[in-house]
N, C-alpha and C positions, 0 to 999 in steps of 0.2 A: 814207386812213378804215382803222382795224383794226375788222371783223366782229364779235368776240368776243374772251374770252379764256381760254386752256389755262393752267391751274400748273405743271403740272410732266405732262411724257412718255416713257413709257418707250418707248423704239426696241431691240427684239431682232432682232436678225442676224448671221447669225453671219461676214457677208463685213464689216471695220471699212470698207468702203470706200461702203457703201451704206450703212451708217451714216449715214457721213457726210451723202453724199447727202441725207438725206433730214432730217439735219439743217440743209440749208441750206435748203432747201426748207419747212420751217416755217417757221424767223425770214422766208424772202419772202412766207411768206401773210400774208394781213389779217386773220391770228388775232393777239394780242395770247401770244408765247408762251415761259412760262418759262425753268424747268430741265428741259433733257434728259438723263434717265439712257440707259444704256445696255448689252443687254445680250444675248450671245452665242448665247449657247441658253435652252430652257424651264428651264433650277434657277439661270439667274442669274435670269433674270427670277422666278420666284418669288421668288429671294432681295429682286430689287431690291423688287419688290411688298411683302415683310411688313416690310421698314426703311423707305420712303417714304412719302407719301402721296401717288397717280399719278393724274389726270385723266385720260391717254387712252393705251392701248397701240397703236403698230402693229409688226406681225408676221408677220416670216417666217414657214413654211409644211417649208420642207426644210430643215432646220438639226443636226446630229449634238447629240450627249448627248441632251437633248426636241427634237423637235420639237416643231412651229406647233400642230396638232390637237393632241398629248396633252396640251401646254399651257394653247390655248385650254378641253381639258373640263377641266383641273381648274381654270383660274382660273372654268370658265362654274357648277362645282361649288360655289365652294366661295364661304359667305355677306359677306365681304368684298368682295372681287374681283367678285361677278358681276356688277356694274351700272355696271364702268366703259367706256365705250365704248373699242371697239378694232376698229380694221383690218385682218385680214390682207394683205399686202402679196406676193405671189406669184407667177411664173411658171405654176403649175397652171392646168391646165382643168377636171379633171374635174368631172362638171355633178353628186354626189351631194357632192362636198366642198364645191363652191359652194351645195348647195343645203341644206346644213347649218351652215355661215355663214352664210346667210340667213335659219335657223331659228333660230338660237341671241342672232337681232339685232344682228351683229357685220358690219360692213360687210367690201370686199375690192376691191383693185385689185391690176388686171397687172400682175405689172412689163416695160418702165419708168415705175419709178412720174415723173409728172411735176404739176405745181404743177396747175395744172387739175382734171385727176380729185383730186390731196388733196388738193382746197378743193373740193372740188361731197362727197367723202365728211366733210370736218369740220362742211359747212354741217348736214350732218345728224346731228349730236349739239350745234355749237353753233353754228348761223347762228344768224339771226333768223328769228320762227315770223312766217310771211306773214298767217295766218289771224291772227291778235292782231288787225292793222293791217285785215284784211280786216269783219271781225266785233266788233274791240272793246268 
């Protein structure tokens, strides 16, 4: 049974193999996922955002040209993009960085990404709200 629908996803990572892996996990997830866009860095991702309606962003932090923190800073401060659920998928362990992601309301998953961790993060944005059923 599918948990919910996510129409358009943007995967931002400089490694093509990681983008493919994330696509496979999204398709295997309990969510109905529509079109999956790809970008190799923050600049390409902003271009994708400006030309397409995106419902979820998965982004790496360490990338060339424009890294994930610069990208997240731009979308966090942009009126059109700030409310898009965003998950950083990273090898970073820096507590200050992780605290900033939490402060901005973005989720994060430490690489390597697996299906269980992905579904847990996606459920925070797109899952059924248990409170509704308890207090509905």
